[in-house]
N, C-alpha and C positions, 0 to 999 in steps of 0.2 A: 279602973271600970275606962278610963282617957289612957292608961299605958295600954291597954290590951288592943284597944283601935290603934295605936300608933305602931304595934308592933303587928298587928296583920295589915295595914295600910304597908308598912316598909315589906313587908312577904310578898304582897302582891306587887308592888313597882319593881322587884327583884324577878319574880315569875314575865310580867311583861318586859322587861330587862333581856333575861332569859330567851323567850319566844321571839324578839328582834333581833338578837345575836343570831340563831338558829335559823331565821329564814332571810340571813346577809346572803348575797349572791355577788361571790368574786371572779370576777371576771378576768379572759386572759386578754395581752396585747392582739388589738387589729392584726389578721395574717396567722395567728396560732394556731394548731392544729392540733395539738395533746401530745405529739409524736414528736419522736429527739431525730435527729439525723444521725449520722456518722460523726456531722461537724461538732458538733453539739454533747460528743461523749468523749472524759475526758481518758486518756493513755490507761489501758491500769500501767497498776503499780507492780513494777517487777524488778527483783535485785535481779541485775545480768552479773554482778559481780567483774566487770569491768576493771580494768586499772587506770583511772584517772588522770591523764596529761600524756599517756602513754604515748603518742605521736609524737609529740617533744622530747619525752627522754629518746627515743631508738635517735632519733634527729642528732643528739647531743653527746649521749652517751653508748649507743652502740647495741644500745639493752632493747630489746623486745620485753616489754608486760605486758601480758594477757590478762591473767585475772589473779581476783583474791579477794579475801572476804574483810579485810583490812587491819587483820592482826600482826600481819608483818609485811613491813614499809620498805618504801626506799629510801635511803636517808642518804646526809652527805655526812662523809667520812670522819671530816672535821668534828662535825659533831659528839665523837666522844662516847665513852658511856657503854654498856652492854650493847655489843653488836654483833650479827652474825656479816661475816666477810669472805667476800667471794674473789678470786682473783681468775682473773682469764687476759689471753696476750689480745684480744680485741674491744675488749671494753676502753672506750677512751676518758680521758683523765682519770687514768688511774682504779685501784679497787671498786668495786660496791657493795653496798654496806646496807644490811636490813636489820628496822628495831621489832621486835617482838612488842606490841602492845597487847593482848592476848592469847590468851592460848585455852582452845585448839586453833591454828591458824596454817591459812597455808598462802603461797601465790607461788602464779604461773607463770613461764617466761622463757624465754633463749636470749641465753648467752653461750655465745658457739668460744670452741678452744679452752672453757676452766679448768685449774690444773688445780687449781686451792681453795678447799676453802674451811674458815675459822668459824665452829660454835661460838656462841652469845654459852647463856647459863642454863638455858630450856635444850633439853632432850630434841635432836629435830633429825630428819632425813632428805634427802637430796636424791632428786631423780635425775640421771641424766641418760645420754644416746649416745651413741659411737656405731657407725657402719649400721645401723638398723635395731640394733640390739639397744636394751633399755635396760639400765641399772640402775638400784636404788641402793644410797647409801647411809649408813646410819654416820652423824656427823656428832660429835663428841663434843658436849659441854669444853669452853673453855681452851679447846686442842683445834692443829692443824690438822686435815685431813686430806689426802692427796687423790683427785678423783682424773680422770683422764690416762693424758698420756705419761703425768708423773707417776703412776703408775708402774710395775712390772706389765711390758707386754700390752701395754691397753693406749687406744689410739685416743686422738683427740675427741674430745664430747662436750656436746652441746648440754650447760645445767636446763635443764625443763622444770624442776617445780622446787622449793621449800616448804617442808609441813614439817611443824612443831605441832609436838603434844605436849609436853607436861612445863 
């Protein structure tokens, strides 16, 4: 009988504790109104795909990198390996090299007077523009592809995009 009383007392104490917890009032700091202001609201998480460090790259290399999904990255050509290589008369410091880190992938840019693109091991397309005409060229894996003025009867072209599919 003693254990029944003990259990009943424990149960009662538990109910009293719950009641006390339920009636606890949480107070807001002085001056709080319960409404949030524009300054309190964090910015929305939206990926803009802007290329990081683009201003520095433009100043150092004359390559305007605009947007990308992170799967086609500008890298130092000396890093070697499986790279897409872009040749242009306007790039400072030699060729521009891109490493594919995943597929599908893309990077948009402006590289004026591009004349050759060498593919890596992936299937890729390059979009170029010359005198207001836009053209998409298939870049064969491991092959040099002439673009712009290196092709018969073509004007100097600006490389606008590299898109890798597989």
